[in-house]
Backbone as ProteinMPNN parsed JSONL, in Angstrom:
{"seq_chain_A": "LSTRARLERTSEAAVLLGLAVGFAQGMSDALNRLMGAWLSPGAGWTPSNPMGVAALVGLFAFGVAGFVLSQDAFRSYRANTVAPTMQTAQLIVPVAIAVTLYGQALPAGTVSSAIWFAAFALIVLGVIVLSSSEPVAATLGDSP", "coords_chain_A": {"N_chain_A": [[0.834, -1.188, 0.0], [0.36, 2.28, -0.597], [1.851, 5.136, 1.051], [-0.077, 7.093, 1.618], [-2.482, 5.587, 1.43], [-2.093, 3.731, 3.512], [-1.968, 5.524, 5.629], [-4.568, 6.625, 5.605], [-6.1, 4.29, 6.092], [-5.114, 3.537, 8.594], [-5.766, 5.825, 10.084], [-8.59, 5.801, 10.002], [-9.174, 3.408, 11.391], [-8.027, 4.064, 13.853], [-9.64, 6.207, 14.644], [-12.141, 4.918, 14.893], [-11.567, 3.07, 16.957], [-10.847, 4.899, 18.922], [-13.323, 6.177, 19.29], [-14.784, 4.033, 20.383], [-13.391, 3.621, 22.776], [-13.802, 6.128, 23.999], [-16.606, 6.08, 24.24], [-16.957, 3.918, 26.039], [-15.546, 4.883, 28.289], [-16.957, 7.237, 28.742], [-19.493, 6.214, 29.38], [-18.787, 4.949, 31.741], [-18.126, 7.198, 33.27], [-20.664, 8.449, 33.436], [-22.158, 6.464, 34.728], [-20.8, 6.398, 37.094], [-21.6, 8.782, 38.239], [-24.29, 8.169, 38.612], [-24.021, 6.107, 40.457], [-23.039, 7.599, 42.598], [-25.306, 9.103, 43.244], [-26.97, 7.048, 44.082], [-25.63, 6.053, 46.301], [-25.772, 8.164, 48.019], [-28.303, 8.84, 49.457], [-31.022, 11.105, 49.796], [-29.774, 13.387, 48.972], [-30.922, 14.811, 46.828], [-32.319, 13.417, 43.834], [-32.747, 9.923, 44.119], [-31.687, 6.885, 42.839], [-33.44, 3.761, 42.302], [-32.915, 0.622, 44.082], [-32.471, -1.649, 42.288], [-31.665, -0.199, 39.998], [-29.388, 1.068, 40.966], [-27.714, -1.123, 41.501], [-27.442, -2.112, 38.902], [-26.096, 0.07, 37.823], [-23.702, -0.112, 39.239], [-22.643, -2.57, 38.299], [-22.464, -1.95, 35.562], [-20.703, 0.22, 35.703], [-18.257, -0.974, 36.468], [-17.961, -2.807, 34.321], [-17.923, -1.146, 31.971], [-15.805, 0.487, 32.73], [-13.572, -1.286, 32.887], [-13.592, -2.213, 30.224], [-13.131, 0.215, 28.846], [-10.579, 0.852, 29.823], [-8.993, -1.334, 28.922], [-9.411, -1.187, 26.128], [-8.347, 1.368, 25.667], [-5.645, 0.995, 26.217], [-4.979, -0.771, 24.171], [-5.529, 0.884, 21.995], [-3.649, 3.004, 22.24], [-1.331, 1.56, 22.041], [-1.474, 0.538, 19.48], [-2.04, 2.602, 17.651], [-1.48, 6.017, 16.587], [-1.252, 8.576, 19.011], [-2.1, 11.138, 18.389], [-4.364, 10.882, 16.904], [-6.042, 9.043, 18.226], [-6.36, 10.058, 20.909], [-7.72, 12.727, 20.822], [-10.119, 11.934, 19.605], [-11.103, 9.997, 21.353], [-11.397, 11.527, 23.716], [-13.299, 13.404, 22.93], [-15.575, 11.795, 22.411], [-15.853, 10.751, 24.969], [-16.689, 12.986, 26.4], [-19.121, 13.624, 25.21], [-20.909, 11.493, 25.701], [-21.753, 11.485, 28.563], [-23.114, 13.961, 28.516], [-25.173, 13.467, 26.694], [-26.52, 11.476, 28.125], [-27.264, 12.922, 30.404], [-29.098, 14.679, 29.284], [-31.05, 12.896, 28.283], [-31.719, 11.084, 30.452], [-31.793, 12.623, 32.844], [-33.161, 14.867, 32.114], [-31.958, 17.31, 31.578], [-31.402, 20.429, 29.987], [-30.145, 21.296, 26.766], [-27.982, 23.963, 25.601], [-29.86, 26.841, 24.877], [-31.127, 28.9, 22.242], [-29.915, 30.793, 19.442], [-27.237, 31.761, 19.325], [-25.853, 30.354, 21.401], [-26.277, 27.704, 20.539], [-24.975, 27.808, 18.067], [-22.335, 28.263, 18.9], [-21.784, 25.876, 20.306], [-22.039, 24.034, 18.187], [-20.01, 24.962, 16.458], [-17.75, 24.578, 18.076], [-17.728, 21.776, 18.311], [-17.43, 21.1, 15.596], [-14.871, 22.164, 15.125], [-13.338, 20.474, 16.739], [-13.694, 17.992, 15.439], [-12.563, 18.666, 12.948], [-9.951, 19.173, 13.811], [-9.138, 16.585, 14.609], [-9.155, 15.315, 12.118], [-7.22, 16.831, 10.693], [-4.908, 16.492, 12.32], [-4.577, 13.69, 12.211], [-3.979, 13.219, 9.572], [-1.702, 14.569, 8.937], [1.461, 15.717, 7.542], [3.793, 15.053, 9.14], [2.836, 12.731, 10.391], [2.439, 11.069, 8.175], [5.087, 10.896, 7.359], [6.256, 9.386, 9.404], [5.182, 6.917, 8.91], [6.472, 6.015, 6.695], [7.593, 4.602, 3.506], [7.65, 1.884, 3.164], [6.066, -1.308, 2.701]], "CA_chain_A": [[0.0, 0.0, 0.0], [1.07, 3.555, -0.589], [1.85, 5.818, 2.349], [-1.379, 7.751, 1.791], [-3.496, 4.565, 1.687], [-1.871, 3.233, 4.869], [-2.321, 6.61, 6.543], [-6.028, 6.703, 5.681], [-6.605, 3.082, 6.747], [-4.723, 3.634, 9.994], [-6.533, 6.896, 10.712], [-9.976, 5.357, 10.177], [-9.204, 2.428, 12.477], [-7.735, 4.777, 15.098], [-10.835, 6.981, 15.005], [-13.163, 3.98, 15.371], [-11.18, 2.575, 18.272], [-10.955, 6.043, 19.83], [-14.747, 6.349, 19.613], [-15.175, 2.941, 21.279], [-12.789, 3.924, 24.078], [-14.517, 7.278, 24.548], [-17.946, 5.651, 24.633], [-16.849, 3.111, 27.256], [-15.161, 5.743, 29.405], [-18.073, 8.15, 28.993], [-20.512, 5.458, 30.116], [-18.258, 4.772, 33.085], [-18.298, 8.493, 33.945], [-22.084, 8.669, 33.712], [-22.595, 5.499, 35.736], [-20.185, 6.829, 38.343], [-22.515, 9.804, 38.782], [-25.483, 7.461, 39.062], [-23.632, 5.426, 41.695], [-22.969, 8.616, 43.635], [-26.68, 9.421, 43.653], [-27.516, 5.873, 44.769], [-24.95, 5.895, 47.587], [-26.009, 9.366, 48.825], [-29.743, 9.12, 49.492], [-31.414, 12.345, 50.445], [-29.073, 14.526, 48.36], [-31.544, 14.93, 45.506], [-32.95, 12.201, 43.311], [-32.05, 8.683, 44.453], [-32.132, 5.76, 42.011], [-33.909, 2.571, 43.012], [-31.856, -0.364, 44.316], [-32.079, -2.364, 41.054], [-30.936, 0.711, 39.114], [-28.07, 1.262, 41.57], [-26.919, -2.34, 41.27], [-27.124, -2.112, 37.463], [-25.066, 1.096, 37.63], [-22.459, -0.658, 39.767], [-22.154, -3.574, 37.341], [-22.089, -1.231, 34.343], [-19.522, 1.03, 35.997], [-17.074, -1.833, 36.377], [-17.84, -3.369, 32.971], [-17.466, -0.103, 31.043], [-14.489, 0.94, 33.172], [-12.569, -2.257, 32.443], [-13.554, -2.181, 28.759], [-12.475, 1.453, 28.441], [-9.156, 0.758, 30.134], [-8.348, -2.3, 28.02], [-9.432, -0.632, 24.77], [-7.425, 2.505, 25.561], [-4.283, 0.455, 26.139], [-4.82, -1.278, 22.805], [-5.532, 2.02, 21.062], [-2.378, 3.73, 22.309], [-0.268, 0.667, 21.593], [-1.617, 0.228, 18.056], [-2.224, 3.774, 16.786], [-0.871, 7.277, 17.027], [-2.041, 9.287, 20.011], [-2.676, 12.371, 17.851], [-5.692, 10.56, 16.378], [-6.836, 8.34, 19.237], [-6.664, 10.864, 22.097], [-8.818, 13.687, 20.678], [-11.363, 11.217, 19.298], [-11.524, 9.375, 22.603], [-11.838, 12.546, 24.667], [-14.542, 13.992, 22.432], [-16.655, 10.846, 22.679], [-16.014, 10.639, 26.419], [-17.44, 14.15, 26.878], [-20.464, 13.659, 24.631], [-21.772, 10.465, 26.287], [-22.462, 11.956, 29.761], [-24.043, 15.042, 28.164], [-26.351, 12.812, 26.109], [-27.247, 10.8, 29.202], [-27.873, 13.956, 31.242], [-30.264, 15.198, 28.573], [-32.1, 11.878, 28.149], [-32.153, 10.514, 31.725], [-32.043, 13.61, 33.882], [-33.971, 15.943, 31.581], [-31.247, 18.587, 31.5], [-31.578, 21.069, 28.686], [-28.977, 21.778, 26.032], [-28.041, 25.423, 25.477], [-30.949, 27.338, 24.035], [-30.819, 30.13, 21.528], [-29.114, 30.67, 18.233], [-25.82, 31.996, 19.591], [-25.333, 29.224, 22.172], [-26.266, 26.525, 19.661], [-23.925, 28.017, 17.062], [-21.043, 28.089, 19.566], [-21.622, 24.44, 20.536], [-21.81, 23.377, 16.895], [-18.692, 25.379, 15.976], [-16.738, 23.902, 18.895], [-17.697, 20.363, 17.907], [-16.861, 21.05, 14.244], [-13.43, 22.388, 15.247], [-12.742, 19.256, 17.286], [-13.667, 17.009, 14.345], [-11.568, 19.138, 11.993], [-8.639, 18.954, 14.415], [-8.817, 15.157, 14.514], [-8.849, 15.034, 10.712], [-5.945, 17.466, 10.337], [-3.812, 15.842, 13.036], [-4.367, 12.309, 11.794], [-3.509, 13.128, 8.19], [-0.631, 15.544, 8.746], [2.693, 15.234, 6.922], [4.652, 14.331, 10.076], [2.307, 11.37, 10.593], [2.757, 10.34, 6.951], [6.535, 10.65, 7.33], [6.602, 8.312, 10.342], [4.753, 5.641, 8.361], [7.442, 5.607, 5.684], [7.068, 4.077, 2.248], [7.738, 0.436, 3.06], [4.744, -1.93, 2.884]], "C_chain_A": [[0.876, 1.25, 0.0], [0.998, 4.172, 0.808], [0.495, 6.448, 2.618], [-2.466, 6.728, 2.121], [-3.345, 3.985, 3.085], [-2.272, 4.263, 5.904], [-3.834, 6.698, 6.708], [-6.604, 5.493, 6.396], [-6.314, 3.14, 8.241], [-5.556, 4.687, 10.715], [-7.972, 6.481, 10.965], [-10.086, 4.365, 11.326], [-8.954, 3.105, 13.824], [-8.941, 5.573, 15.572], [-11.916, 6.051, 15.553], [-12.822, 3.432, 16.755], [-11.244, 3.693, 19.309], [-12.394, 6.311, 20.242], [-15.229, 5.271, 20.585], [-14.636, 3.189, 22.69], [-13.559, 5.067, 24.754], [-15.918, 6.927, 25.009], [-17.887, 4.873, 25.946], [-16.497, 3.983, 28.457], [-16.252, 6.756, 29.746], [-19.205, 7.468, 29.747], [-20.062, 5.229, 31.555], [-18.409, 6.06, 33.896], [-19.756, 8.71, 34.357], [-22.594, 7.714, 34.791], [-21.969, 5.799, 37.096], [-21.066, 7.877, 39.031], [-23.784, 9.155, 39.334], [-25.205, 6.709, 40.363], [-23.561, 6.416, 42.86], [-24.348, 8.989, 44.16], [-27.285, 8.276, 44.458], [-26.917, 5.741, 46.172], [-25.141, 7.103, 48.514], [-27.496, 9.696, 48.858], [-30.028, 10.402, 50.253], [-30.74, 13.57, 49.859], [-29.618, 14.725, 46.948], [-32.187, 13.62, 45.105], [-32.1, 10.986, 43.65], [-32.579, 7.56, 43.575], [-32.609, 4.593, 42.878], [-32.738, 1.601, 43.197], [-31.5, -1.151, 43.062], [-31.296, -1.473, 40.082], [-29.525, 0.967, 39.657], [-27.16, 0.067, 41.357], [-26.517, -2.429, 39.795], [-26.04, -1.076, 37.157], [-23.712, 0.601, 38.12], [-21.833, -1.656, 38.799], [-21.67, -2.886, 36.061], [-20.842, -0.396, 34.53], [-18.251, 0.195, 35.866], [-16.877, -2.376, 34.967], [-17.315, -2.329, 31.979], [-16.083, 0.423, 31.439], [-13.379, 0.014, 32.711], [-12.451, -2.239, 30.919], [-12.839, -0.929, 28.262], [-10.986, 1.415, 28.684], [-8.434, -0.155, 29.151], [-8.305, -1.753, 26.594], [-8.467, 0.539, 24.63], [-5.982, 2.033, 25.48], [-3.996, -0.072, 24.737], [-4.726, -0.134, 21.799], [-4.194, 2.74, 21.071], [-1.189, 2.861, 21.909], [-0.287, 0.512, 20.069], [-1.626, 1.448, 17.144], [-1.578, 5.003, 17.399], [-1.821, 8.022, 17.961], [-2.696, 10.54, 19.44], [-4.02, 12.132, 17.168], [-6.577, 9.975, 17.466], [-7.277, 9.274, 20.363], [-7.777, 11.882, 21.873], [-10.152, 13.024, 20.357], [-11.955, 10.623, 20.569], [-12.09, 10.42, 23.566], [-13.121, 13.228, 24.233], [-15.719, 13.081, 22.732], [-16.926, 10.737, 24.174], [-16.813, 11.811, 26.992], [-18.886, 14.144, 26.396], [-21.405, 12.666, 25.313], [-22.463, 10.949, 27.566], [-23.44, 13.096, 29.481], [-25.324, 14.443, 27.578], [-27.183, 12.116, 27.175], [-27.931, 11.819, 30.113], [-29.132, 14.517, 30.594], [-31.389, 14.166, 28.556], [-32.614, 11.352, 29.489], [-32.565, 11.557, 32.754], [-32.858, 14.807, 33.403], [-33.286, 17.291, 31.539], [-31.347, 19.131, 30.079], [-30.227, 21.429, 28.076], [-29.069, 23.293, 25.938], [-29.141, 25.837, 24.497], [-30.497, 28.614, 23.334], [-29.855, 29.897, 20.378], [-27.631, 30.803, 18.517], [-25.21, 30.813, 20.34], [-25.244, 27.965, 21.32], [-25.165, 26.629, 18.615], [-22.54, 27.81, 17.669], [-20.777, 26.613, 19.827], [-21.308, 23.716, 19.234], [-20.419, 23.717, 16.366], [-17.581, 24.675, 16.771], [-16.612, 22.437, 18.5], [-17.079, 20.214, 16.519], [-15.352, 21.263, 14.276], [-12.711, 21.168, 15.81], [-12.618, 18.2, 16.196], [-12.617, 17.398, 13.315], [-10.152, 18.927, 12.534], [-8.204, 17.501, 14.355], [-8.408, 14.81, 13.087], [-7.481, 15.591, 10.329], [-4.774, 16.764, 11.023], [-3.53, 14.444, 12.501], [-3.841, 12.184, 10.376], [-2.373, 14.102, 7.899], [0.609, 14.902, 8.13], [3.628, 14.54, 7.906], [4.16, 12.899, 10.343], [2.63, 10.525, 9.365], [4.244, 9.98, 6.908], [6.925, 9.515, 8.271], [6.165, 6.953, 9.826], [5.726, 5.116, 7.317], [6.784, 5.056, 4.44], [7.15, 2.569, 2.154], [6.378, -0.181, 3.326], [4.553, -2.479, 4.281]], "O_chain_A": [[1.986, 1.254, 0.532], [0.18, 3.77, 1.636], [-0.027, 6.348, 3.728], [-3.29, 6.973, 3.002], [-4.34, 3.767, 3.776], [-2.848, 3.922, 6.937], [-4.328, 6.831, 7.827], [-7.504, 5.64, 7.223], [-7.179, 2.823, 9.058], [-6.002, 4.46, 11.84], [-8.522, 6.774, 12.027], [-10.996, 4.471, 12.149], [-9.591, 2.764, 14.821], [-9.232, 5.611, 16.768], [-12.542, 6.361, 16.567], [-13.691, 3.343, 17.623], [-11.65, 3.461, 20.447], [-12.664, 6.633, 21.399], [-15.994, 5.561, 21.505], [-15.345, 2.988, 23.676], [-13.919, 4.979, 25.928], [-16.375, 7.413, 26.043], [-18.669, 5.133, 26.86], [-17.088, 3.834, 29.527], [-16.444, 7.092, 30.915], [-19.808, 8.059, 30.643], [-20.869, 5.307, 32.481], [-18.776, 6.018, 35.07], [-20.04, 9.104, 35.488], [-23.368, 8.11, 35.663], [-22.553, 5.484, 38.133], [-21.247, 7.853, 40.248], [-24.285, 9.544, 40.389], [-26.046, 6.676, 41.261], [-23.977, 6.101, 43.975], [-24.54, 9.168, 45.362], [-28.029, 8.51, 45.41], [-27.612, 5.363, 47.115], [-24.716, 7.067, 49.669], [-27.906, 10.733, 48.336], [-29.354, 10.73, 51.229], [-31.099, 14.693, 50.215], [-28.852, 14.799, 45.987], [-32.554, 12.811, 45.958], [-30.88, 11.011, 43.49], [-33.783, 7.303, 43.558], [-32.223, 4.466, 44.04], [-31.7, 1.741, 42.551], [-30.313, -1.316, 42.784], [-30.371, -1.942, 39.42], [-28.574, 1.071, 38.882], [-25.974, 0.224, 41.067], [-25.38, -2.782, 39.48], [-25.166, -1.319, 36.325], [-22.689, 0.863, 37.489], [-20.637, -1.591, 38.516], [-20.598, -3.202, 35.545], [-20.01, -0.305, 33.627], [-17.287, 0.615, 35.227], [-15.752, -2.406, 34.467], [-16.372, -2.598, 31.234], [-15.281, 0.767, 30.571], [-12.357, 0.473, 32.201], [-11.345, -2.248, 30.381], [-12.022, -1.011, 27.346], [-10.206, 1.886, 27.856], [-7.389, 0.207, 28.61], [-7.276, -1.846, 25.925], [-7.833, 0.692, 23.586], [-5.18, 2.615, 24.749], [-2.918, 0.148, 24.185], [-3.93, -0.188, 20.861], [-3.659, 3.056, 20.008], [-0.155, 3.378, 21.486], [0.764, 0.372, 19.444], [-1.255, 1.341, 15.975], [-1.188, 5.016, 18.566], [-3.028, 8.087, 17.726], [-3.734, 10.972, 19.941], [-4.741, 13.087, 16.882], [-7.734, 10.371, 17.61], [-8.451, 9.279, 20.733], [-8.717, 11.914, 22.666], [-11.202, 13.5, 20.79], [-13.155, 10.734, 20.824], [-13.148, 10.211, 24.16], [-13.945, 13.592, 25.072], [-16.743, 13.531, 23.247], [-18.077, 10.643, 24.601], [-17.539, 11.64, 27.971], [-19.778, 14.611, 27.105], [-22.586, 12.967, 25.487], [-23.686, 10.833, 27.651], [-24.481, 13.192, 30.131], [-26.427, 14.864, 27.927], [-28.412, 12.16, 27.134], [-29.061, 11.597, 30.547], [-30.117, 14.798, 31.277], [-32.549, 14.508, 28.787], [-33.822, 11.187, 29.656], [-33.566, 11.392, 33.451], [-33.211, 15.672, 34.205], [-33.957, 18.32, 31.472], [-31.373, 18.377, 29.106], [-29.293, 21.814, 28.779], [-30.138, 23.856, 26.173], [-29.307, 25.242, 23.432], [-29.593, 29.308, 23.798], [-29.09, 28.933, 20.36], [-26.838, 30.022, 17.993], [-24.152, 30.319, 19.949], [-24.248, 27.243, 21.373], [-24.497, 25.64, 18.314], [-21.662, 27.241, 17.02], [-19.665, 26.138, 19.596], [-20.407, 22.878, 19.188], [-19.72, 22.832, 15.872], [-16.589, 24.231, 16.193], [-15.503, 21.92, 18.371], [-16.288, 19.299, 16.29], [-14.624, 20.608, 13.529], [-11.591, 20.864, 15.399], [-11.564, 17.583, 16.042], [-11.858, 16.545, 12.855], [-9.254, 18.542, 11.784], [-7.04, 17.208, 14.083], [-7.429, 14.094, 12.873], [-6.677, 14.896, 9.709], [-3.763, 16.474, 10.384], [-2.371, 14.057, 12.353], [-3.306, 11.137, 10.013], [-2.111, 14.423, 6.739], [0.782, 13.684, 8.193], [4.216, 13.519, 7.55], [4.961, 11.977, 10.501], [3.054, 9.378, 9.503], [4.612, 8.889, 6.473], [7.842, 8.754, 7.962], [6.709, 5.933, 10.248], [5.798, 3.91, 7.082], [5.558, 5.043, 4.331], [6.747, 2.011, 1.133], [5.603, 0.369, 4.108], [3.496, -3.031, 4.588]]}, "name": "protein", "num_of_chains": 1, "seq": "LSTRARLERTSEAAVLLGLAVGFAQGMSDALNRLMGAWLSPGAGWTPSNPMGVAALVGLFAFGVAGFVLSQDAFRSYRANTVAPTMQTAQLIVPVAIAVTLYGQALPAGTVSSAIWFAAFALIVLGVIVLSSSEPVAATLGDSP"}
């Protein structure tokens, strides 16, 4: 394969693995919050016991999966692609859960929505630029 083809294949795989890591770690973050609510009754909404136990199991399952996948991602791919993808996904998952489970509202208004969209677009653009930069291509070399 040419350097460009290897770079694109590697970048796509790194992004997919980064998304998986970010999802697992984001779920772990969200379930950690749910565990906190379950273990602190009287400090606001308290989940039921079955929901708390499910959060505990999920916290450990997603935590271990996120840890193992992140080790594989950083061992197999360049951090300049994996890390920003992983961190973006990790931030989005708890926000999505807060909106769906806790009924929290996203920013309202045209300006706030435009700022959120622009920030997300810049993150995606940064991942694309970093993962396909010339220094990354140079480290892959031309050998098959």
